[in-house]
C-alpha positions as CSV (number, residue, x, y, z in Angstrom):
1,M,0.2,0.1,0.2
2,Q,1.7,3.5,-0.9
3,E,2.3,5.7,1.8
4,I,-0.3,8.5,2.6
5,K,1.5,12.0,3.5
6,I,-0.9,14.2,5.0
7,A,0.2,17.9,6.4
8,L,-1.2,19.6,9.3
9,A,-1.3,23.2,8.4
10,G,-2.7,26.4,10.8
11,N,-2.7,29.1,12.6
12,P,-1.0,29.3,16.0
13,N,-3.8,28.4,18.8
14,S,-5.8,27.0,16.3
15,G,-5.3,23.5,18.1
16,K,-3.2,22.2,15.6
17,T,-1.1,20.4,18.0
18,S,-4.0,19.0,20.3
19,L,-5.4,17.3,16.9
20,F,-1.8,15.8,16.3
21,N,-1.7,14.1,19.5
22,V,-5.0,12.9,18.9
23,L,-4.5,11.6,15.4
24,T,-1.4,9.8,16.3
25,G,-1.0,9.2,20.2
26,S,2.1,7.8,20.8
27,N,3.3,7.0,17.2
28,Q,5.2,9.8,17.2
29,F,9.0,11.0,16.3
30,V,10.2,14.5,16.8
31,G,13.6,16.2,14.7
32,N,14.2,19.1,12.7
33,W,14.0,20.2,9.4
34,P,16.8,19.7,7.5
35,G,19.2,22.4,7.6
36,V,17.0,24.2,10.5
37,T,16.7,23.7,14.1
38,V,12.7,24.1,13.5
39,E,11.4,20.9,15.5
40,K,9.8,18.7,12.8
41,K,6.7,16.8,14.3
42,E,6.1,13.3,12.4
43,G,3.6,10.4,13.9
44,K,1.4,7.8,12.0
45,A,-2.1,7.5,12.1
46,R,-3.8,5.5,14.6
47,Q,-5.5,2.4,13.5
48,R,-4.5,3.8,9.6
49,D,-1.6,1.7,8.2
50,G,0.3,3.6,5.4
51,V,-0.6,7.1,6.9
52,V,1.9,9.4,8.0
53,I,1.0,13.0,9.5
54,T,3.2,15.8,9.5
55,D,3.0,18.8,12.1
56,L,3.9,21.7,10.3
57,P,4.6,25.3,12.9
58,G,2.0,27.5,13.6
59,I,1.5,30.2,10.9
60,Y,-0.4,33.2,10.0
61,S,0.6,33.0,6.3
62,L,2.8,31.6,3.6
63,S,5.2,34.6,3.1
64,P,8.2,34.0,4.2
65,Y,8.7,36.5,7.2
66,T,9.9,34.0,9.8
67,L,11.9,31.2,9.8
68,E,8.3,29.0,10.7
69,E,6.8,30.1,7.6
70,V,9.9,29.9,5.2
71,V,9.7,26.3,6.8
72,A,6.2,25.1,6.3
73,R,6.0,27.1,2.4
74,N,9.6,25.1,1.7
75,Y,7.8,21.7,2.8
76,L,4.6,22.2,1.1
77,V,6.1,23.4,-2.3
78,E,9.3,20.9,-2.2
79,E,7.7,17.7,-0.6
80,S,4.0,18.4,-2.1
81,P,2.1,16.0,0.4
82,D,-0.6,13.9,-0.7
83,V,-3.2,16.5,1.3
84,I,-3.4,19.7,3.7
85,L,-5.7,19.1,6.6
86,N,-6.3,22.7,7.2
87,I,-7.0,23.2,11.3
88,V,-9.1,26.6,11.4
89,D,-10.2,28.2,14.9
90,G,-14.2,28.2,14.0
91,T,-14.5,31.3,16.7
92,N,-12.4,33.1,14.2
93,L,-13.0,32.3,11.0
94,E,-12.5,35.7,9.1
95,R,-8.3,35.5,10.5
96,N,-8.4,31.6,10.0
97,L,-10.0,31.5,6.4
98,Y,-6.7,33.9,5.3
99,L,-4.1,30.9,5.4
100,T,-7.0,28.7,4.2
101,T,-6.9,30.7,0.7
102,Q,-3.4,30.9,0.1
103,L,-3.1,26.7,1.1
104,T,-5.9,26.1,-2.0
105,E,-3.6,28.0,-4.1
106,L,-0.8,25.3,-3.9
107,G,-2.6,22.7,-6.5
108,I,-2.6,20.3,-2.9
109,P,-5.7,18.7,-2.3
110,V,-7.2,20.4,0.7
111,V,-9.2,19.3,3.7
112,V,-10.9,22.0,6.1
113,A,-11.1,21.0,9.6
114,I,-13.3,23.7,11.6
115,N,-12.4,22.9,15.1
116,M,-13.5,24.3,18.3
117,M,-17.2,23.7,17.1
118,D,-18.5,22.8,21.0
119,V,-17.6,26.6,21.6
120,V,-19.0,27.9,18.3
121,R,-22.3,26.0,19.1
122,K,-22.0,27.3,22.9
123,N,-22.0,30.6,21.5
124,G,-24.9,30.3,19.4
125,D,-23.1,30.9,16.3
126,K,-24.2,29.3,13.3
127,I,-21.9,27.8,10.2
128,N,-22.9,26.4,7.1
129,V,-20.5,23.8,6.1
130,Q,-21.9,22.8,2.6
131,G,-22.1,26.5,2.0
132,L,-18.5,27.2,2.8
133,S,-17.0,23.8,1.3
134,K,-18.8,25.1,-1.9
135,A,-17.4,28.8,-1.6
136,L,-13.8,27.4,-0.8
137,G,-13.9,24.5,-3.7
138,C,-13.1,21.7,-1.0
139,P,-14.1,19.4,1.7
140,V,-15.0,21.3,5.2
141,V,-15.9,19.2,7.8
142,E,-16.7,20.4,12.2
143,I,-14.2,18.7,14.7
144,S,-13.1,19.5,18.4
145,A,-9.8,18.6,19.2
146,L,-10.7,19.0,22.5
147,K,-13.7,17.0,22.6
148,E,-12.2,14.6,20.3
149,T,-15.0,14.8,18.4
150,G,-15.3,14.4,14.2
151,I,-11.7,13.0,14.2
152,D,-12.2,9.9,12.4
153,E,-14.4,11.8,9.8
154,A,-12.1,14.3,9.2
155,L,-9.1,11.8,8.7
156,D,-11.1,9.5,6.6
157,T,-11.9,12.8,4.4
158,A,-8.2,13.3,3.9
159,V,-7.1,10.1,2.8
160,S,-10.1,9.9,0.3
161,V,-9.4,13.3,-1.0
162,A,-5.6,12.4,-1.6
163,A,-6.0,9.5,-3.7
164,R,-7.9,12.1,-6.3
165,G,-4.5,13.6,-7.1
166,K,-3.7,17.5,-7.5
167,S,-6.2,20.1,-7.8
168,I,-7.0,23.2,-9.3
169,P,-7.7,26.2,-7.6
170,M,-10.8,27.6,-7.9
171,H,-11.6,31.1,-6.3
172,A,-10.8,34.6,-8.0
173,F,-10.2,38.0,-6.9
174,S,-10.9,41.3,-8.7
175,G,-11.1,41.8,-12.5
176,E,-7.7,44.1,-12.7
177,V,-5.6,41.5,-10.5
178,E,-6.7,38.2,-12.4
179,H,-5.6,40.2,-15.4
180,A,-2.5,40.4,-14.5
181,L,-2.4,37.4,-13.0
182,A,-3.3,35.7,-16.1
183,H,-0.4,38.0,-17.9
184,I,2.0,36.4,-15.5
185,E,1.0,32.6,-16.1
186,E,1.4,32.9,-19.7
187,A,4.8,35.0,-20.1
188,A,6.4,33.1,-17.0
189,I,5.2,30.1,-15.9
190,H,3.2,28.2,-18.9
191,D,5.2,25.2,-18.7
192,L,4.6,24.8,-15.0
193,S,1.7,22.1,-14.5
194,P,-1.9,23.6,-14.3
195,E,-2.2,23.1,-10.6
196,K,0.9,25.0,-9.8
197,Q,0.7,28.1,-11.6
198,R,-1.6,29.7,-9.8
199,W,0.8,29.9,-6.9
200,Y,3.5,31.3,-8.7
201,A,1.8,33.9,-10.6
202,I,0.4,35.4,-7.3
203,K,4.1,35.4,-5.6
204,I,5.3,36.4,-8.4
205,F,2.8,39.6,-8.6
206,E,4.0,40.0,-4.8
207,R,7.3,40.1,-6.3
208,D,8.3,37.5,-3.8
209,K,12.5,37.2,-3.7
210,K,12.7,33.7,-3.2
211,V,10.0,32.5,-6.0
212,L,11.9,34.8,-8.5
213,E,15.5,33.7,-7.4
214,A,13.9,29.9,-7.8
215,L,12.2,30.6,-11.4
216,D,15.2,32.6,-12.6
217,I,12.9,34.4,-15.4
218,P,14.3,36.2,-17.8
219,E,14.9,40.3,-17.5
220,K,13.0,41.0,-20.5
221,T,9.8,39.0,-19.5
222,V,10.3,40.2,-15.8
223,A,10.2,43.5,-17.4
224,H,7.2,42.8,-19.3
225,I,5.4,41.9,-15.9
226,E,6.2,44.6,-13.6
227,S,4.3,46.8,-16.4
228,D,1.0,44.8,-15.6
229,I,1.9,44.9,-11.8
230,R,2.3,49.0,-11.7
231,H,-0.5,48.9,-13.6
232,V,-3.0,47.5,-10.9
233,E,-0.7,49.4,-8.3
234,E,-1.5,52.5,-9.7
235,H,-5.4,51.0,-10.1
236,F,-5.9,50.5,-6.6
237,D,-3.4,53.4,-4.9
238,D,-1.5,50.3,-3.1
239,D,1.6,48.6,-3.4
240,A,1.1,44.8,-4.9
241,E,1.4,42.8,-1.9
242,S,-1.2,44.7,0.3
243,V,-3.4,44.7,-3.2
244,I,-3.2,40.3,-2.6
245,T,-4.1,41.2,1.2
246,N,-7.2,43.2,0.3
247,E,-8.2,40.6,-1.7
248,R,-7.6,37.8,0.0
249,Y,-9.7,39.5,2.7
250,G,-12.1,40.4,0.6
251,L,-12.6,37.1,-0.7
252,V,-12.8,35.8,2.5
253,A,-15.6,38.0,3.3
254,R,-17.5,36.5,0.2
255,V,-16.8,33.1,1.4
256,L,-18.7,33.7,4.7
257,E,-21.3,35.6,3.2
258,G,-24.1,33.2,4.0
259,N,-22.6,31.0,5.2
260,Y,-21.4,32.3,9.0
261,R,-23.9,34.2,11.1
262,K,-22.5,35.3,14.8
263,N,-25.2,34.5,17.8
264,R,-23.7,37.6,19.8
265,L,-22.8,40.6,17.2
266,G,-22.8,43.8,18.8
267,R,-22.7,41.7,22.0
268,M,-19.4,40.9,24.7
269,S,-18.4,36.7,24.3
270,V,-17.7,35.1,27.6
271,S,-13.9,35.5,26.8
272,E,-14.0,39.3,26.0
273,K,-15.9,40.1,29.3
274,I,-13.1,38.2,31.3
275,D,-10.7,40.0,29.1
276,T,-12.1,43.3,30.2
277,V,-10.5,42.3,33.7
278,V,-7.2,40.2,33.1
279,T,-6.1,42.3,30.7
280,N,-7.3,46.0,32.4
281,R,-4.1,48.3,32.2
282,F,-4.5,48.4,35.8
283,L,-5.5,45.2,37.1
284,A,-3.6,43.0,34.2
285,L,-0.3,42.9,36.2
286,P,-1.3,42.8,39.9
287,I,-3.2,39.4,39.0
288,F,-0.8,38.1,36.8
289,A,1.3,38.2,39.7
290,F,-1.2,36.9,41.9
291,I,-1.7,33.9,39.4
292,M,2.2,33.1,39.5
293,F,2.2,33.3,43.3
294,L,-0.5,30.8,43.4
295,V,0.9,28.4,41.0
296,Y,4.4,28.6,43.0
297,Y,2.7,28.3,46.2
298,I,0.7,25.3,45.2
299,S,3.8,23.7,43.8
300,V,6.5,24.4,46.1
301,T,4.8,24.7,49.3
302,T,1.4,22.7,49.7
303,V,0.7,19.8,47.5
304,G,4.1,19.3,45.4
305,T,5.5,19.4,49.0
306,F,3.7,16.7,50.8
307,V,5.2,14.3,48.4
308,T,8.3,15.6,47.5
309,D,8.7,15.2,51.5
310,F,7.7,11.9,51.2
311,T,10.1,10.9,48.3
312,N,13.0,12.9,50.2
313,E,12.3,11.5,53.5
314,G,10.8,8.4,53.2
315,L,11.4,6.9,49.9
316,F,15.4,7.9,49.2
317,G,15.1,8.6,52.9
318,E,15.6,6.7,56.2
319,G,11.7,5.2,55.6
320,F,8.2,5.3,56.3
321,Y,5.5,3.9,58.0
322,I,2.5,2.4,56.1
323,F,-0.1,0.2,58.1
324,G,1.5,1.1,60.8
325,S,5.0,-1.1,59.9
326,F,8.3,0.9,58.9
327,V,9.7,0.3,55.7
328,P,13.3,1.4,55.0
329,G,14.1,3.7,52.4
330,I,15.7,2.9,49.3
331,G,19.3,3.7,49.8
332,V,19.3,2.2,53.2
333,A,17.3,-1.3,52.6
334,L,19.6,-1.3,49.3
335,G,22.8,-0.9,52.1
336,D,21.6,-3.5,54.4
337,M,21.2,-6.1,51.4
338,L,24.5,-5.0,49.8
339,A,26.2,-5.5,53.3
340,S,24.0,-9.0,53.8
341,V,25.7,-10.3,50.8
342,G,29.4,-9.0,51.5
343,C,29.5,-6.3,48.7
344,A,32.7,-4.1,48.4
345,E,32.6,-1.1,50.9
346,W,33.3,1.1,47.7
347,L,30.7,-0.4,45.3
348,T,28.2,0.3,48.1
349,S,28.8,3.4,48.6
350,L,28.7,3.8,45.4
351,I,25.2,2.5,44.7
352,V,23.6,4.2,48.4
353,D,25.6,7.6,48.3
354,G,26.7,8.2,44.8
355,I,23.7,6.9,42.7
356,V,20.5,6.8,45.2
357,G,21.9,9.9,47.0
358,G,22.2,12.2,44.1
359,V,19.8,10.9,42.1
360,G,17.0,10.4,45.0
361,S,17.5,13.8,45.8
362,V,16.7,14.9,42.4
363,L,13.5,12.6,41.6
364,G,12.1,13.8,45.3
365,F,11.4,17.1,43.6
366,V,9.5,15.3,40.7
367,P,6.3,15.6,42.2
368,Q,6.5,19.7,42.7
369,M,7.8,19.7,39.1
370,L,4.7,17.8,37.6
371,V,2.3,20.3,39.8
372,L,4.1,22.8,38.4
373,F,3.6,21.6,34.8
374,L,0.0,20.9,35.4
375,L,-0.8,24.4,36.6
376,L,1.4,26.1,33.8
377,G,-0.2,24.0,31.3
378,F,-3.8,24.8,32.4
379,L,-2.7,28.4,31.9
380,E,-1.7,27.4,28.6
381,A,-4.4,25.4,27.0
382,S,-7.3,27.8,28.7
383,G,-5.9,30.7,27.0
384,Y,-4.5,33.2,29.3
385,M,-1.1,33.1,28.4
386,S,-1.5,34.1,25.2
387,R,-3.2,37.2,26.8
388,I,-0.1,37.7,29.0
389,A,2.3,38.1,25.9
390,F,-0.3,40.4,24.5
391,M,0.0,42.6,27.9
392,M,3.9,41.7,27.9
393,D,4.3,43.4,24.6
394,K,3.2,47.0,26.4
395,I,6.1,46.4,28.7
396,F,8.4,45.1,26.9
397,R,8.2,47.8,24.1
398,K,9.3,50.0,26.9
399,F,12.7,48.2,27.4
400,G,13.0,47.8,23.5
401,L,11.4,44.4,23.1
402,S,8.2,43.0,21.9
403,G,6.2,40.6,22.4
404,K,7.0,38.0,20.8
405,S,9.8,38.0,23.5
406,F,7.9,37.2,26.0
407,I,6.5,33.6,23.8
408,P,10.2,31.8,24.5
409,M,10.3,32.8,27.8
410,L,7.2,31.1,28.2
411,V,8.1,28.3,26.3
412,G,11.2,28.6,28.5
413,S,9.2,27.9,31.9
414,G,9.7,24.1,31.5
415,C,12.8,24.0,29.5
416,S,15.1,26.7,28.4
417,V,16.2,24.7,25.5
418,P,12.7,24.9,23.9
419,G,12.3,28.3,24.4
420,I,15.6,29.5,23.1
421,M,14.5,27.7,20.0
422,A,11.4,29.6,20.2
423,S,13.5,32.9,19.3
424,R,13.3,32.0,15.8
425,T,10.0,33.7,15.7
426,I,11.3,36.7,16.1
427,E,12.8,38.6,12.6
428,N,14.5,41.2,14.0
429,E,17.9,40.0,14.5
430,S,19.2,42.0,17.3
431,D,15.7,41.2,19.3
432,R,16.1,37.8,19.0
433,R,20.2,37.8,20.1
434,M,18.8,39.5,23.1
435,T,16.2,37.3,23.2
436,I,18.3,34.2,23.1
437,M,20.4,35.4,25.8
438,T,17.6,36.2,28.7
439,T,15.2,33.9,28.1
440,H,17.0,31.8,30.3
441,F,16.6,34.4,33.5
442,I,12.9,32.4,33.6
443,P,13.0,29.6,36.2
444,C,12.9,26.7,33.8
445,G,11.6,23.4,35.8
446,A,15.3,22.3,35.6
447,K,15.8,25.3,38.5
448,L,12.3,24.0,40.4
449,P,14.2,22.0,42.8
450,V,16.9,24.5,43.0
451,I,14.1,27.0,44.3
452,A,12.5,24.3,46.6
453,F,15.8,22.8,47.7
454,I,16.6,26.6,49.3
455,A,13.0,27.3,50.1
456,A,12.7,24.3,52.2
457,S,16.5,24.1,53.7
458,L,16.4,28.1,54.8
459,F,13.3,29.6,54.5
460,N,10.7,27.3,56.0
461,N,9.3,26.4,52.6
462,S,8.4,30.0,51.9
463,A,6.3,30.6,48.6
464,L,7.9,34.0,48.6
465,V,11.1,32.3,47.4
466,A,10.0,30.7,44.6
467,I,7.7,33.9,43.7
468,S,10.7,36.3,44.2
469,A,13.1,34.3,42.2
470,Y,10.3,34.1,39.2
471,F,10.3,37.8,38.7
472,I,14.0,38.2,39.6
473,G,14.1,36.4,36.3
474,V,11.6,38.9,34.5
475,G,13.0,41.9,36.1
476,S,16.2,40.5,34.8
477,V,14.7,40.6,31.3
478,A,13.5,43.7,31.5
479,V,17.0,45.2,33.0
480,S,18.9,43.5,30.4
481,G,16.9,44.9,27.5
482,I,16.7,48.7,28.5
483,M,20.6,48.1,28.7
484,L,21.4,46.1,25.6
485,K,19.2,48.4,23.2
486,K,21.3,51.5,24.2
487,T,24.2,49.8,22.7
488,K,25.5,49.7,19.2
489,M,25.2,45.8,19.0
490,F,21.5,45.8,19.9
491,A,20.2,48.7,18.5
492,S,16.5,48.4,16.8
493,E,13.2,49.0,16.9
494,P,10.8,46.1,18.5
495,T,9.5,44.3,16.4
496,P,5.6,44.3,15.9
497,F,3.7,41.9,17.8
498,V,0.3,40.4,16.1
499,M,-1.2,37.6,17.7
500,E,-4.3,35.6,17.8
501,L,-6.2,35.3,21.1
502,P,-8.1,32.3,21.3
503,A,-11.6,32.3,23.3
504,Y,-10.7,31.0,26.9
505,H,-11.6,26.9,27.0
506,M,-11.6,24.2,29.9
507,P,-8.8,21.9,28.8
508,T,-9.3,18.6,29.3
509,V,-7.8,16.4,32.2
510,K,-6.6,14.0,29.3
511,N,-4.8,16.8,27.7
512,L,-3.5,18.1,30.9
513,L,-2.0,15.0,31.8
514,F,-0.5,14.8,28.5
515,S,1.0,17.9,28.9
516,M,2.3,17.8,32.2
517,W,3.5,13.6,31.6
518,E,5.4,14.9,28.1
519,R,7.6,17.5,29.8
520,G,8.0,15.7,33.4
521,W,9.1,12.3,31.4
522,S,11.8,14.8,29.6
523,F,13.3,15.6,33.4
524,I,12.9,12.0,34.6
525,K,15.0,11.0,31.7
526,K,17.3,13.4,32.2
527,A,17.9,12.0,35.8
528,G,18.4,8.8,34.3
529,T,21.2,9.5,32.5
530,V,23.1,13.0,32.7
531,I,22.4,13.1,36.3
532,L,23.1,9.6,37.3
533,L,26.6,9.8,35.3
534,S,27.0,13.4,37.1
535,S,26.3,12.0,40.5
536,M,28.8,8.9,40.0
537,V,31.3,11.6,39.4
538,I,31.1,13.9,41.9
539,W,30.6,10.5,44.2
540,A,34.0,9.5,42.8
541,G,36.0,12.9,43.2
542,S,34.8,13.2,46.6
543,T,35.9,10.0,47.8
544,I,38.9,9.6,46.2
545,G,41.9,12.2,47.1
546,F,45.4,12.4,49.0
547,V,45.7,10.4,52.0
548,D,49.6,10.6,53.8
549,G,50.4,12.2,50.4
550,A,49.3,9.1,48.5
551,L,46.3,8.6,46.0
552,A,43.2,6.5,48.0
553,W,39.5,5.6,48.3
554,S,38.0,6.1,51.8
555,S,34.0,6.3,52.1
556,E,34.7,9.5,55.1
557,M,37.3,11.2,52.6
558,S,37.4,14.8,54.1
559,L,36.3,17.3,51.1
560,E,39.3,19.0,51.2
561,A,42.2,16.2,50.8
562,S,39.6,14.7,48.1
563,L,40.4,15.4,43.9
564,L,36.9,17.1,43.7
565,G,37.7,19.5,46.3
566,L,41.0,20.3,45.3
567,L,39.8,20.8,42.2
568,A,37.1,23.4,44.0
569,S,39.4,24.9,45.6
570,L,41.1,26.9,43.0
571,V,38.1,28.6,42.4
572,S,36.0,28.8,44.9
573,W,37.7,32.3,46.3
574,V,35.8,33.5,43.1
575,F,32.3,32.9,45.0
576,A,33.5,34.1,48.3
577,P,32.5,37.7,47.8
578,L,28.6,36.5,46.6
579,G,28.8,34.4,50.3
580,F,29.2,30.9,49.1
581,G,33.2,30.3,48.5
582,S,32.3,26.7,50.3
583,L,33.8,23.8,48.7
584,E,30.0,22.2,48.2
585,A,28.9,25.4,47.2
586,T,31.5,25.7,44.4
587,V,30.9,22.2,43.1
588,A,27.6,22.6,42.9
589,T,27.7,25.9,41.3
590,L,30.0,24.4,38.6
591,M,28.1,21.0,38.1
592,G,24.8,22.9,37.2
593,L,26.7,24.1,34.3
594,L,26.0,20.8,33.5
595,A,22.6,20.3,34.6
596,K,20.9,22.7,36.7
597,E,19.4,19.7,38.9
598,E,22.6,19.0,39.2
599,I,23.0,21.2,42.1
600,V,20.6,19.2,44.3
601,A,22.4,16.1,43.3
602,V,25.5,17.5,44.5
603,F,24.2,18.7,48.1
604,G,22.3,14.6,47.6
605,V,26.0,13.1,48.2
606,L,27.9,16.0,49.8
607,D,26.6,17.4,52.9
608,F,24.6,20.9,52.9
609,S,26.1,23.2,55.7
610,G,27.2,26.9,56.4
611,F,24.7,28.7,54.3
612,T,22.7,31.7,55.8
613,Q,19.5,32.7,54.2
614,I,21.1,35.8,53.2
615,S,24.2,33.6,51.6
616,G,22.0,30.9,50.7
617,Y,19.2,33.5,48.6
618,S,22.5,35.0,46.8
619,F,23.6,31.4,45.7
620,L,20.0,31.1,44.5
621,V,20.3,33.7,42.8
622,F,23.7,33.3,40.7
623,N,22.6,29.8,39.8
624,L,19.4,31.0,38.3
625,L,20.8,33.8,36.4
626,C,23.8,32.7,35.5
627,A,25.1,30.9,32.0
628,P,22.6,27.8,31.8
629,C,23.2,24.1,31.3
630,F,25.2,22.5,28.3
631,A,22.2,21.9,26.6
632,A,20.6,24.9,26.7
633,L,24.2,26.6,26.0
634,G,24.1,24.0,22.9
635,A,20.6,25.9,21.4
636,I,22.4,29.2,21.9
637,K,25.2,27.8,19.8
638,R,23.1,26.8,17.2
639,E,20.6,30.1,17.5
640,M,23.4,32.3,17.5
641,N,25.3,30.3,14.7
642,S,28.4,32.5,15.7
643,T,30.6,31.1,18.2
644,R,31.3,35.0,19.0
645,W,28.0,36.1,20.2
646,T,27.5,32.3,22.0
647,A,30.9,33.6,24.3
648,F,29.3,37.0,24.6
649,A,26.2,35.6,25.7
650,I,27.7,33.3,28.4
651,A,29.9,36.2,29.4
652,Y,26.9,38.6,30.0
653,Q,24.9,36.1,31.7
654,C,27.8,35.2,33.9
655,A,28.8,38.7,34.8
656,Y,25.2,39.7,34.9
657,A,24.3,37.1,37.6
658,Y,27.7,38.0,39.4
659,C,26.7,41.5,40.3
660,V,23.3,40.1,40.9
661,A,24.5,38.0,43.6
662,L,27.2,39.8,44.9
663,T,24.6,43.2,45.6
664,V,22.2,40.6,47.2
665,Y,24.7,39.3,49.7
666,Q,27.0,42.6,50.6
667,L,23.7,44.3,50.8
668,G,22.1,42.0,52.7
669,M,24.8,42.0,55.1
670,L,25.1,45.3,55.6
671,F,21.9,45.6,56.4
672,T,21.6,43.1,58.9
673,G,24.3,44.7,60.5
674,N,27.1,41.8,59.7
675,F,29.8,44.9,58.6
676,G,33.6,44.5,58.7
677,W,35.2,43.9,55.1
678,H,31.4,43.7,53.8
679,I,32.0,47.5,54.4
680,L,34.3,47.0,51.1
681,G,31.7,44.5,49.5
682,G,28.5,47.0,50.1
683,A,30.7,50.0,48.2
684,V,31.0,47.9,45.1
685,A,27.3,46.8,44.9
686,I,26.5,50.2,45.7
687,A,28.7,51.1,42.6
688,I,27.2,48.1,40.5
689,I,23.6,49.8,41.5
690,S,24.6,52.8,40.5
691,F,26.4,51.7,36.8
692,M,22.6,50.0,36.2
693,T,21.0,53.3,37.2
694,Y,22.8,55.2,34.7
695,M,22.6,52.9,32.3
696,L,18.8,52.7,32.6
697,I,17.8,56.5,32.7
698,R,20.4,57.6,30.6
699,T,19.5,59.1,26.6
700,P,20.8,56.5,23.8
701,S,23.7,58.3,21.9
702,D,22.8,59.7,18.7
703,E,24.5,57.1,16.7
704,V,22.2,54.5,18.3
705,I,19.5,56.4,17.3
706,R,20.3,56.9,14.0
707,I,21.1,52.9,13.9
708,R,17.8,52.8,15.2
709,E,15.6,54.6,12.6
710,G,17.9,52.9,10.0
711,R,16.7,49.6,11.5
712,A,13.1,51.0,11.3
713,K,13.0,52.1,7.9
714,V,14.6,48.8,6.8
715,T,12.1,46.8,8.8
716,K,9.0,48.5,7.5
């Protein structure tokens, strides 16, 4: 049986990913598109042999402005799948069908799946599916990816349509535009197959550089075509690309006329009523702060802490009681078992102290992470996080970034790697670089164990520690944006920000659990690989050292005499002004570059002592803001595509983290009356604050202003 390739295409937030998950289940495989780092998702359809589904990046059009649009367009034009399943948000047909008009021009069979029909019906809106199908010239089906209704019909329709082969585009624009397109087809692309001529003619009309380069049209023919294009531009008093945009919206209006009726026309929907509160210019930020406080309070202090305490102290600790009987912890039970069979002392120590102590200390925080991922998943799936990006656009623009920069930071709250990769949606190069450099300031899931560990050990599980860490990250993005935008390297106008605000809806338990497990499982896999190996290295480095001048192993080896301690002693002085110059803290900080979870794993193998609340908070701040883990550094290198820029990013991140942590510790010591040499440290901290304040309030130089204006003209 011949394989059928189905491409899922649609706007962001149209429910495309939810539909992909339903269609493929666990039969998914993820990679990168050839030559780029945009994630490529493919999967085999469940209960459909020979059907492969490709999930294209969410896009608003096939104009090559962002990397996502380039990838989607190249795949559709060059790979030519058998059928396109176009997912359309039924609550916003006007905007979503703009992409549909472009997809139907490609000559590839299209099936339109109107999603969120449960919300459409609840609102009392009416959609004439048969009328839409006739007007668009392709099958139209109703689905709800959330409720998993109509999915089989959509897939069956796509498979049957694919068997029919290529399709000829049917819709038409106004007479003047159609006349010019006909001339272009006749003069330049008459040799192409009939189903492809429409799309190429429109792109030539729009003066699409990539298409013109690919077709290599003779100069004489280009000059002839250009006269037709200029004639249309003069007629409409607009540029060619804007003419086509207006024609598309006019086409969408004609398609919807008589086929779509809003029940609440002129009245506010439930989503609009909610938005009057949560996007209010005065209430939006306090509401957001309160919601994030609740998220971290629940995950770190209440539900998550109860299970984490049981895991750390019971399952991986001394043990726990069940039905009145005491059950020893995994480490204790393994230690007793290995001792009973005469296992070597070093192997017992490796397994109990190294592996169970290190990996167990990290896995103990998995419950808190799962609760956090569940709550963040709810905010994302409900539509609230889209509003946050919209609100942040107004704030971010004041320090030189657009709301697009907040999207990677939202993604990065789960893991910095996809957050850094999400920066590719930003067209402006300087904005994109700055976003890549600062995205990891927002605490990712791997940093949650560090936050929870410090909060539990020094602050009696206070939720304020977690929420302060989050807003220190947001504040660091803001401060960095203002300062860097006043330099020549990052001088530019913020990227325009346009995004769809989906209707609020209640996510299904299944989708929330799937999202939580997908994020949590990646963390657990890391615990079973990177953290496992790192814990073994830490154990070996802390138990092997020099005794009486000879290299030896001992389970009682002092850290100062161990190889790990000797290595840490070479750099521990660097962290002394920050309040954590101990060997344990130095080892934890260095291992945190490998994986942030390793910070907790280090203290699972080594003793945690010597921290005060001030030094502990300084330690937390530095490790939250300094260079991220190796995986994220690799992502920075790929996205920057420059060793020089990557080195600059790492240097800036570490320097910024050092300055902030030093300020926190030194001023904290002064405020608590611990003088002495901290007077000098306090002076340095005040100098740092003064410099940052100067950078924040100073007027950009004339050269920077000229660069901004120049780049703004190019962008426009």
